[in-house]
Structures are given as C-alpha cells and as structure tokens.
C-alpha positions, 0 to 999 in steps of 0.5 A: 458677077459670082453665081454662087453664094458667100459660102460654097461646098467642097464640090463647088470649089473643085468645080470652080478650080476645074473651070479656072484651069480650063480658062488657063490658070493651072492648079500649080499656079493656084497652089503657088498663090495659095502659099504666097498668100499664107506667107504674106499674111504671116509676114504682116503679123510676125517679125523675121526673127520668129520661128515657123513650123509648117506641118504638112500632110500628103495631100493638096493641103500639104502642098500649100503648106510646102509652098508657104514654107518656101516663101517664108524661108525666102523672106528670111524666116527660120523655117521647119517643115514636119511631114506627117507620113512617108513623102514617097506617098505624095501622089498629087503632082502639085504637092510633089513639085513643091515638096521637092523644092523644100527637100532641096532647101537644106540650108534654109528649111529643116525638113522632118518626115514623121512616119510614126505617131511615136515620132511626133515631137513637142512643137516649139515655135512662134507660128504653126501652119496647119496643112494636114488635111484640108477639105477632104476630111469626113468623120473623126480624126484617126492616128497619126492625124489625131496625135499631131493635132493634139501636138499642135494644140499643145504648143504655145504658138499662133496657129494658122490653118489652111483653108480648114482647121484640121478636124472640122468637116468642110461642108458641115462644120462638124468637129468630132472630138479634136480639131486644130484650135486655129488663131487664123484660117486662110480660106481659099477663094470663098469661105466653105459651107462649114463656117456658116454652120460653125463660125467659131471653128477659127478665131479669124477667118480671111478669104484669100485669092488664089488667082481664080478669075471671076469667069470661073464661076459665071462661065460654064466649064468642065467643072460643071459636068464633073459636079453633076456626075454620079458614080454608079455603084456595082449593085445598080439596077434598071431605073436607078439612073433615070427614066425620061419621057420624050414627047415630040414628032409629027407626020413631018418630023420624026428626026427631032425626037429621035435625036433627043432620045438618043442623046438622053441615052448617051448621057447614061439614062436607063430608059427613054420613052419616045411618044410620037404620032404613029406616022413617025413611030416606025422611023423613030423605032428604026434609028436604034434597037434601044428605042421604046416608042409610044405610038400616038394615034394620028398624024400629030399630037392631040388632046385625044391621045393625051390619055395614052401618056398617063401610065408612062408619066407615072413611071418616069422621072422627067419629061421633055416636050417639043422636038418636031411637034409642029404648031397645029392648034390641036397640038397647042391644046394638047401640050397645055394639057400634057403640061398640067399632067406633068405639073400634077406629078411634080415632074421636072420638065424641059420645053423646047422648039415647038413645045415651047412655042405651044407653051408661049400661047399662054405662058404662066409660072409652072408648078414644077421645075422646068428649063426652056431652051429657046433660040432668040426668035423663040425667046421673043415669042415666049417673053415678048422681049428681045435679048440683044447686045453683048452676052452680059446685056443678054444675061440681064434680060434672060435673068429678068424673064426667068425670074418672072416665069419661075423657071430656068431659061437656056437661051441658045446662041453663039454664047449660050445664056443660062439663068434661074432668075437669080444667077446667070451664066454663060457657055462659050463652047460650040461653033458656027457649024452648029447652026445645022438643024437638030443640034438643039434637039440633042441639047434637049435630050442632055438637059432631060437626062440630067433632069431625069437623074435628079440634077438641079435644073439650073446646073443641068441647063449649064452642064448640058450647054457645055456638053453640047457645044463641046461635042460640036467642037470636037466634031468640027476639029475632026471634020470642019463645019461638015457636021451632023447632029448625029456626030455630036451624040457620038461625041457625048460619052467622050466629053463627059468622061474627059470632064469627070476625069479632069482631062479638059 
C-alpha cells in the first residue's frame, strides 16, 4: 500500500528512511542490506575469480560500497577498495563503521586511500563498484571526482553504480559533462525521479530492497515533518513565513480559536489574524500579546460581518474556519459566503469543527486546496457515511469520500486517517488522554500553519497529525493523562526540532 509514485525524489527517500528508522529499522541495518544486495547481484553474474574494485567516496554512498566490498570478500572474491579522499573525513557513523571493518580486513581486501587526483590509478578489474557520491550531487563534477569518474569509464570493466551513477543529478536526471557509464545500477527501495527524466543514464536499472517496511511509506512519521521543513535564510523578513486568518469563536467559545491561533504561531508563522465575535475578542486577546484580533460585530459570525474580513483575506496566505463558531443558522450562511470568498482568492483552507458542520449543509467540491479535519461523527455528517472497522477499512471509506469531495480528509481517531482521494496514510501518534476538548483545535492550527507556508495539503495534514499526536505523547510521558491542550502547544517546537534534527 505505497503512498508515493513509482519514482521518488531524494527528499522523499530521506523521509521514508527516517520513518523506517522510527519503526525500528536502523540506518545501519539499511546500509548493511544495501551492501549485501550489491554483492549478491554481482555474485549472480560473475565467478569468484573475478577481481572487484570498489570505489568509495566519504559519504553514505561510500559506506554502501565499503559494505559491498566486505560481503564480496567474505564470498571469496579478490577485492580492492579505493577510497577517494582522506578516510579521517568520513563523518557519517554508518559509513565509518563499515570503513573500519574493511580497514581491518588486511588479508582479504586491499585498501588504498587516494588523497589527490594525481594518485588515481588505471583501474584493472572485471567489476568496478561506483560508490562515489550517490544522490547528493548537484551540478557538474569537480576534481578529484571528475578524474576518478574518467578513470572508471576508461577501464575495461563491468561498471555497477550504487543508487545513482556518479555524475547524474538524482532528481533531474541531468548530466553535466561526465558521468559513470553504468552497465548496472542498483537503486534502493524505488527509482529516483531522475531516471524518469533520463532512462538512458544506466544500461540496466534494478530497484533493490534495503529492508524498508511498507509501513514506512503509508504510516506517517518524523520524516514527513522533516520533508516539509523550510530553513530560514538570514535575510528573512516579516510575511515570508506565512500569514493565517483564523475565523472562529462565539459568545460561548473563546478558547477554541485561541488554541488554534497559538498552535499556528508555535509552528513558526509570522502573523495570525484571529477573527472572532466582539463578545469573545477580549478573552482571545488576553491569551497572549502576540494575538491580533479582528472583532466581528455581534455574538456570533453572521453574513453581516463577513465584509469585515475582505481586506484581511487579501493579505493572508491561508485560512482556517471553524473552532468554536457554533452552528446557528446565520453562522452557517456566513460560513458559506466566507468559503466563496476564500475560493475566489484560491487560498488554501482548513475546515474544522463547526465550520465543517456548516459546510456539510451543502457539501460541494471546493475550488481551492482544502483540508477537512472531522472526527467520526463529523465525518458521517459530512459524507453520510460511517468510517468503521480497522484503520485500513476506514482508509478505504475516507479515500472514496476524499476523491468525491476533491479535498483532503484528515479523519481524527485513535489512528488518524489522511487521504486526498488517491493516496491514503495513517498516523499512530497520540494517546487516549487527547480526548480532552481542544486538542483538535490545536491540530487545526498546525494544519493551517503548514498551508500558510505553502505545503501540499495532503502532506500538511499528515505531518500535522503526527506533530499533534507526538506532542500529546510527550505530555503524557511527563504527566500521565492529566493533559490540557495548552500543554500540546508548548511541546510543538520540541517535536518539530526533534524531527528535523533526526532525533526521533
């Protein structure tokens, strides 16, 4: 049940590996499987009298080559390992482990560090393994990699590239001048997008399993948060990192829109405008000096005060509607008109709680990117369908309805289900303590923040579900089930930073 297409980007592959590690499959084990896979493929094709030369860089691709060299030597092949660069500069722990193993195999592997392009030898072998750079290359090759690739191509040997022939960009397929002329490339897990653009980059391409569980693709994990993260440049200025309009609240509920707005701020948005009835505005504004309130006349949202939002709609990058609105008839009418205004401007939209209930009065395909965040009862109200059974069975129902509505649905539950009508994914983070009121409002703020920063709605919904649940799990670990939604908001930065720093 994969969620991605046949070809994947480098960023998607990193995210999948992170999710795989989150599920318990270490990157060390993945590298071991990669090296074994390379060795086994060579062993199928060449007798044990064949000399193998493994050419390694100092990155993860080089670590795969070290591992393959070790396995081939263990099978009885004569093996030489050429290392381009000073091995002291191998910083990746997995590659260092496998380099050290090869360095101690003094009788079965000839290890030759090459610290200068002038020392690159004429390579004589039946098989050359290309483990120089891998997927990290951007632009043309530079010395000494260019000279090493030229030496590989000059050799009268069968050339096996690891994941990507050195010299090709993994995402674009572009080759600037010279690249390894691979007879065979073993690409890990799935082919990288570059092969779709440049299928002639290698004579033979074999997708090779490195032990990544299928669940690493369709279970949401820290890799999804990492994939959406944008690194800020020093010259960033206000407005570059997203602006959200949050419309919610009523004479009864001021807490819900407050939670949504604060969660969006904690995700790193520059500005959040919180539009609430004037009866709730004081309570919302008092929650934080950061809160910017738009005071709507009256006790609840009505068609009469929609006009107040026009100027704000013209300067935001996404809209969230729903938390605490109530479902009075005039509010339902107002939501309908507001959604039309959002559609006209093509702004990304997240509809939750009462906003979702109001939309359900006349559910049509929206003309703007949208995420619905119902729980099971709201889902039935929205679709007139029950999502029942296992998470996979619920997924089939949610996927069908997401396709019909033309929007992303994030069905909240013990296992969250996220679908855009084509792909469906599942989030397992979270705990029973999160049944407390307000955690869904926090989730809406996280989704809205991602949309405001330009994230794809499907991936935004998935990453938001993971962050929200993970924050709840951190609070539960500290306090048991005695949590408040405010506690989740405080944990959002820690969850995001742990994900982007590969600490989860």
